C-alpha positions in Angstrom: -4.0 -3.2 1.8 -4.5 -1.1 5.0 -5.7 2.3 6.0 -3.0 4.9 5.8 -3.1 8.1 7.7 -0.9 10.7 6.1 1.1 13.0 8.4 1.9 16.6 7.7 4.5 16.8 4.8 8.0 17.1 6.1 9.4 20.6 6.0 12.3 19.6 3.7 9.7 18.4 1.1 7.8 21.6 1.2 11.0 23.6 0.8 12.0 21.5 -2.2 8.6 21.9 -3.8 8.9 25.6 -3.7 12.1 25.4 -5.7 10.6 23.3 -8.5 10.0 25.4 -11.6 7.0 23.4 -13.0 5.5 21.8 -9.9 2.2 20.8 -11.7 3.9 18.8 -14.5 4.9 15.1 -14.3 8.5 15.9 -14.8 8.6 17.8 -11.5 9.3 14.4 -9.9 12.7 14.4 -11.7 13.7 18.0 -10.5 17.0 18.0 -8.8 15.5 19.5 -5.6 13.1 16.6 -5.4 15.8 14.0 -6.2 17.8 15.4 -3.4 15.2 14.6 -0.7 13.6 11.5 -2.1 15.5 9.0 0.1 14.6 10.9 3.3 11.0 11.2 2.1 10.8 7.4 1.4 12.1 6.7 4.9 9.6 9.2 6.5 6.6 7.7 4.8 7.6 4.1 5.6 8.4 4.7 9.2 5.9 7.3 10.2 2.9 6.2 8.1 3.2 2.7 6.9 4.7 0.6 9.7 7.5 -0.3 7.2 4.9 -2.2 5.1 4.2 -1.9 1.4 1.0 0.2 1.0 -0.7 -2.4 -1.1 0.4 -6.0 -0.3 1.5 -5.2 3.3 4.8 -7.1 3.0 7.6 -5.7 5.1 10.0 -3.7 3.1 12.9 -1.3 3.7 13.4 2.2 2.4 16.2 1.5 -0.1 15.5 2.1 -3.8 16.3 -1.5 -4.6 13.4 -2.8 -2.5 10.9 0.0 -2.6 9.7 3.1 -4.4 7.6 6.2 -3.7 4.5 5.4 -5.7 2.1 8.0 -7.1 -1.2 6.4 -6.3 -2.7 8.4 -9.1 0.0 8.0 -11.7 2.0 11.0 -12.9 1.2 10.5 -16.6 -2.6 10.5 -15.9 -2.6 13.1 -13.1 0.4 15.4 -13.6 -1.0 18.1 -11.3 -0.8 15.6 -8.4 2.9 14.8 -9.0 4.0 16.7 -5.8 0.8 16.2 -3.8 2.0 14.6 -0.6 -1.3 12.8 -0.1 -0.8 11.0 -3.4 2.6 9.6 -2.3 2.8 6.1 -0.9 5.7 3.6 -0.6 5.3 0.4 -2.5 7.5 -2.7 -2.8 9.3 -3.1 -6.1 7.9 -6.6 -6.8 7.3 -7.3 -10.4 3.8 -8.3 -11.4 2.0 -6.8 -8.4 1.5 -3.6 -6.3 2.7 -0.4 -7.9 4.5 -2.2 -10.7 1.3 -3.9 -12.0 -1.0 -0.9 -11.3 1.1 1.6 -13.2 1.3 -0.6 -16.2 -2.4 -1.4 -16.4 -4.6 1.3 -14.9 -6.4 3.8 -17.0 -8.0 7.1 -16.0 -11.6 5.8 -15.6 -10.3 2.9 -13.4 -9.6 5.2 -10.5 -13.3 5.4 -9.8 -13.3 1.6 -9.3 -10.5 1.1 -6.9 -9.9 1.7 -3.2 -7.6 4.5 -2.1 -6.1 3.6 1.2 -5.6 7.2 2.2 -9.3 8.1 1.7 -10.9 4.7 2.3 -10.4 2.0 5.0 -9.7 -1.2 3.1 -10.8 -3.2 6.1 -14.4 -2.1 5.3 -14.1 -3.9 2.0 -12.2 -7.2 2.5 -12.2 -10.4 4.4 -9.5 -13.1 4.5 -9.4 -16.8 4.3 -7.1 -19.4 5.9 -5.9 -20.2 2.4 -4.3 -16.8 2.2 -6.8 -15.3 -0.2 -8.4 -11.9 0.1 -12.0 -11.5 -1.0 -14.8 -8.8 -0.9 -17.0 -8.8 2.1 -20.4 -10.4 1.3 -22.3 -7.4 2.8 -20.9 -4.9 0.3 -23.2 -3.0 -2.1 -22.7 -3.9 -5.8 -20.7 -0.8 -6.4 -18.4 -1.4 -3.4 -18.0 -5.0 -4.4 -16.8 -3.9 -7.8 -14.3 -1.5 -6.1 -13.0 -4.3 -4.0 -12.6 -6.7 -6.9 -11.0 -4.1 -9.1 -8.5 -3.3 -6.3 -7.6 -6.9 -5.9 -7.0 -7.0 -9.7 -5.1 -3.8 -10.2 -2.7 -4.5 -7.4 -2.7 -8.3 -7.8 -3.2 -8.8 -4.1 -4.0 -12.5 -4.6 -0.8 -13.0 -6.5 0.3 -16.6 -5.9 3.4 -15.6 -4.0 1.4 -13.5 -1.6 -1.3 -16.1 -1.0 1.3 -18.8 -0.3 3.0 -16.6 2.3 -0.2 -15.7 4.0 -1.3 -19.4 4.0 1.9 -20.3 5.8 1.2 -17.6 8.4 -2.3 -18.9 9.0 -1.0 -22.4 9.7 1.5 -21.1 12.1 -1.2 -19.0 13.9 -3.4 -22.1 14.2 -0.6 -23.9 15.9 0.0 -21.0 18.3 -3.8 -20.5 19.1 -4.2 -19.7 22.8 -0.4 -19.6 23.4 0.4 -16.1 22.2 -0.9 -12.6 22.7 -1.8 -10.2 19.9 1.2 -8.0 20.8 3.5 -11.1 20.6 2.0 -12.0 17.2 3.0 -8.8 15.6 6.5 -9.1 17.1 6.8 -12.5 15.5 5.1 -11.8 12.2 6.2 -8.5 10.6 4.2 -8.6 7.3 0.5 -8.7 6.4 -0.9 -6.7 9.3 -4.5 -6.7 8.2 -4.5 -10.5 7.4 -3.1 -11.3 10.8 -5.5 -9.1 12.7 -8.5 -10.7 11.0 -7.2 -14.2 11.6 -6.3 -13.6 15.2 -9.8 -12.4 15.9 -11.2 -15.5 14.3 -9.0 -18.1 16.0 
């Protein structure tokens, strides 16, 4: 998970919102005016704000509906008034058992006080990374922030076996390339897991 800086909402999104009859209800997301701009909106968020990475696991994804979805960080059924709030819209991969898929099936209203919001918080303030591919809370965190970090790892399944195995492979490759490659070259070679790579590159 990485810090996401939201841009101004695209004009076409604002125009579509104005045409929605019930913008503060969860079914506003299914309004035909919103449906008509959803693909363009997904592309905008991915390209302009998320470096073509899933907002949660940081795996590279594309903007197609088969591979990604516009996720309501605060889910529509719990926070209907935020359905068309642009700052609540992030793009997630469609992976089953992690990221938005797992969060939406398991989170409850009270849990939002226990997790990190990548728009409001900087996840790098909460996490460290290991060569094994695992993410863990920083030892210096207060008890309340440690709980938030642990809950975030759980609700998005950021240490899912598939993710840790991929990150572990990258760490081994980085060790072999130590001293032979610049930071800029690293990010050209490895397109996923930006925070993990930045942390490891600084440590090697």
